[in-house]
C-alpha positions, 0 to 999 in steps of 0.5 A: 816474526814480529813481537808484539809489544805489551799494551799499557793499561792507559793506551786505549784511553789515550787512543780514544781521547785522540779519536774523539778530538779528531771527530770533534775537529771533523764536526768543527769543519762541518759547522764551519762550512754551515756557518759559511753557507749561511753567511753568503746567503745573508750576503745575498739577502743584503744584496736584495734588501732594496727588493725587500723594501719595494714589495707590496705591503699586502704581498704575503706569498714572498718570504724572502728570508734566511732560514737555518737548517741542513742545508740553509736556505734563502726562501723567496716564496713557499716553492723557491729558495737559494741554497748553496751548491756542492762547491759552496760557492755556487748560488743555486736558485731552485723551485720545487714543482709537482714534477720534482726540483728544478734549478732556475739559476746557478752562478757564483756572481752574487749580482747575477743571482740577485737579478734573477730573483728580482726578475722572478719576484717581479713575475710573481707580483705581475701574475698575482696582479692579473689574477686579482684583476681577472677575479674582479673582472668576473665578479663584476660581470656576475654582478650585472646579471651577465657572463664572460661570454656575453660580455665578449659577445656584446650579449648578441642573442641573435648570434646564438639564434643563427648558430642553432638554426645553422646547426639544425639545418646541417643536421637536416641535410646530413640526413637527406645525404645519409638516406640518399646514399643508402638508397643508392647503395641498396640498388 
C-alpha cells in the first residue's frame, strides 16, 4: 500500500500559482494568435491600398477596413468580409446572405485574395452605377408624362387598340365554339 506523504501548508498555494502561470501562458498564446490574424489582415489591407485610393468619393457602401474582434475581420462592405481560416494561414472571403454565410474565395495567397476582392468591389461599383442609371431613366420618363412601357413601344396607342380588338374577337369566337360544342353534345 502506498504511503501518503503529509502535505505541507504552502504546497496548495504553490500549485495554484503554477496553474495560474500555465493559464496565463495559454492566454498569451491565444492573444498572439489573434494578433497574428490581425497582422495578416492588415497586410491584405496594404495590398489593397491602391483599390482604396481608386474608389469613387461618393461610394459609401464599401467599408474596406480591418476591425479588431473575435475573430478580427477585414470588412469589404456591410455583408462581405475576410477572416482567417482555422489554420490561421488561409484567407476566407465570406458574404453573409439571407440563406446563410457563403465563402466566395479561400486561399493562402494574398495576391489571389486581393484580386478576388478587387473584382468584387468593381462588381459592386458597376451594380451601383446601373441602379443609379435606372433610377435616372425612370425619373426622366415620368417627368415627360410617360411610362417605361410607352417608352419601349414608342407610345403607339394603335398597338393597344389592336390588341384589345384581337382579345375581344377571340372571346367572341370562343363563345361560339362553346355553344356549338354544347349543342352537338346535347343531341
